[in-house]
C-alpha positions as CSV (number, residue, x, y, z in Angstrom):
1,M,0.0,0.0,0.0
2,M,1.3,3.5,-0.9
3,S,1.8,6.2,1.6
4,D,-0.1,9.5,1.1
5,S,3.1,11.2,-0.2
6,E,3.8,8.4,-2.6
7,S,0.3,8.6,-3.9
8,E,0.6,12.4,-4.4
9,K,3.8,11.9,-6.3
10,E,2.3,9.4,-8.6
11,Q,-0.7,11.7,-9.3
12,E,1.7,14.6,-10.0
13,G,3.8,12.6,-12.5
14,G,6.3,10.9,-10.2
15,A,9.8,12.2,-9.9
16,S,9.6,14.1,-13.2
17,G,7.2,16.6,-11.7
18,A,4.8,16.5,-14.7
19,I,1.2,17.1,-13.7
20,F,-1.5,15.2,-15.5
21,A,-5.0,16.7,-15.5
22,V,-8.2,14.6,-15.7
23,D,-11.3,15.8,-17.4
24,S,-14.1,15.0,-14.9
25,S,-16.9,16.6,-16.9
26,D,-17.8,13.3,-18.7
27,S,-18.1,15.3,-21.8
28,D,-17.2,14.1,-25.3
29,E,-14.1,15.7,-26.8
30,Q,-15.7,17.9,-29.4
31,E,-14.0,20.6,-31.3
32,I,-15.5,24.0,-30.6
33,Q,-15.4,26.3,-33.6
34,E,-16.6,29.9,-33.9
35,I,-16.4,31.5,-37.3
36,A,-15.8,35.2,-37.4
37,P,-18.2,37.3,-39.5
38,R,-16.9,38.4,-42.9
39,F,-15.0,41.7,-43.2
40,A,-16.2,44.1,-45.9
41,K,-14.1,43.6,-49.1
42,W,-14.3,47.2,-50.4
43,H,-13.7,50.5,-48.8
44,D,-13.6,53.9,-50.6
45,T,-10.6,55.3,-48.5
46,W,-7.9,54.0,-46.3
47,D,-9.4,55.9,-43.4
48,E,-12.7,54.1,-43.9
49,Y,-10.9,50.8,-44.1
50,F,-9.0,51.3,-40.9
51,A,-12.1,52.6,-39.0
52,N,-14.0,49.5,-40.1
53,L,-11.0,47.3,-39.3
54,R,-10.7,48.7,-35.7
55,E,-14.4,48.1,-35.2
56,Y,-14.1,44.5,-36.6
57,E,-11.1,43.8,-34.3
58,A,-13.1,45.0,-31.3
59,R,-16.2,43.0,-32.3
60,T,-14.4,39.7,-33.0
61,A,-11.4,40.0,-30.5
62,Q,-8.9,39.7,-33.4
63,L,-5.9,42.0,-33.7
64,Y,-4.1,43.0,-36.9
65,R,-1.1,45.2,-37.5
66,I,0.4,46.8,-40.6
67,R,3.5,44.8,-41.6
68,S,4.5,46.7,-44.7
69,C,3.1,49.1,-47.2
70,M,4.0,50.6,-50.6
71,K,3.3,54.1,-51.9
72,A,1.9,54.4,-55.4
73,S,4.9,56.6,-56.4
74,A,7.3,53.9,-55.2
75,R,5.4,51.2,-57.1
76,N,5.5,53.4,-60.3
77,E,9.3,53.9,-59.9
78,K,9.8,50.2,-59.5
79,I,7.9,49.5,-62.7
80,K,9.8,52.2,-64.6
81,K,13.1,50.5,-63.7
82,K,12.1,47.4,-65.6
83,K,13.5,47.0,-69.1
84,R,10.0,46.7,-70.6
85,W,7.0,48.4,-69.1
86,K,3.8,50.1,-70.4
87,E,2.3,53.4,-69.3
88,R,-1.0,51.6,-68.4
89,E,0.9,49.7,-65.6
90,L,1.3,53.0,-63.7
91,I,-1.2,54.3,-61.3
92,P,-1.7,57.9,-60.2
93,D,0.5,59.1,-57.3
94,A,-2.6,60.6,-55.8
95,F,-3.6,57.1,-54.8
96,G,-1.2,57.4,-51.9
97,D,-0.7,53.9,-50.5
98,Y,-0.9,51.2,-53.1
99,Y,-1.2,48.4,-50.6
100,K,-0.8,47.7,-47.0
101,K,0.0,44.1,-45.8
102,L,-1.7,43.2,-42.5
103,H,-0.8,40.3,-40.2
104,K,-3.0,38.8,-37.6
105,L,-1.5,39.0,-34.1
């Protein structure tokens, strides 16, 4: 018969100190999924986009941050450095930011 201290050690994983938890709820192991609502695909301005993104983050408890961005002028310069490019590839510098890459935190 084990002493109380030996029994406690065995329940706590023996000498290794690892603790093993037991689910006493008698529930089946079921995967719980919650699907976040869709985020609007189109916004007329970056300000509108980020206002909607902040509201979406708060509503769904998801956080995003800007990882990188490219200005329209930088994009146009990159295109012009290619050996072959067409005028139609360029976009107006007034567009400001061409893209912003977001990452979920």
